[in-house]
C-alpha angles and dihedrals in degrees: 000000000000122000088234091061094042092056095050113101120238110234100158132037129185116205111202093218137075116279113270116254091224110085090203094056120143088258090060089052091051090050093050096041098046102026091240122154108228122194127186126212132164109237093187136032134197126241124186120232116244124249090253091053091049093049090053087067088067093229125145109196090205089066089070130079098188132044124197119208121195096177147003087259090061090051092050096050096041093056092039090059092043090054094046090050092042092236121150116196114230116258091242092064113122119223123205116196127192093227147349095274092056091045092053090048090055089067088068087076108027144018104235132188113243094238090058093055120080121186129198124213101241118313135048091250088059086069093063096088090048092048091049090059088062100035092145091065121098108235130210118196114198107207147153128264090257099049114155112179140137098214100083091047091052091047092052090049088054091050092247114149111242133157125192114217122193105225099158139018136211118233132183116265119231105261098167092122088066093060096108098030118097129197131197090223136019120195123209128192103180141027087247090063091057090048090051091053092057094039089057096037110024091174095050112153117196098205106153096346110120115226120212121190135185120210135011097269090052091048091049092051092048092050090047088054090054097251123150110236112221100165122031124181147226101042127163093263095028109052096165136050091243094053090049091050092051091049089053094047089057089059093056093067093234118143129244115244096205 
């Protein structure tokens, strides 16, 4: 990172995600504290696969006794396809959810007995000990076309039956209206966000724009695309994107406004 870029203040930030519903989010506090204008824009959007596309995978959901959900999106598209195919999963089906929020969301579609619901702490890999308790089950993992996870690999290594099924895909959003708008910093949360940037703007030049990334796969994709990484999260003392952004703002020499 050049000294010239480091010393430049950050007045505008683009977050490549939808705006948070909470008005008192950490991003709002950054904006107020540092006088930074923060905009939000989805760089990717999700589209469900059609029933015909799903059937081409040769998968019968009723062949499975356990379903793994990594997100609310996975829940939505799994039950959308079940409804469109007029399939009702048996009551003895076990559901494994990556976290409490996804588990609660599952109740939007079904009433499930507590002993058939298994909840991880935070990440997909946190589900591995729970999955191992039920290693005789046959697991279905609804996922996107760009899934990158270690869980299914670990399950296969442990001789646990698991099949990934693409039920939705991520596609680049149309960002053409941003063509002549420039930001001091752009924040990315997934490799798909990086891909969307270059799909929309193949000739994108970073110049003095600071690039912030969250997660190793996002950082790898950004580096592969030739971007200079100015903010990388999580770090030991900066577990979130917002804490990493604040730490960076302190290095620019700009003053807090509140």
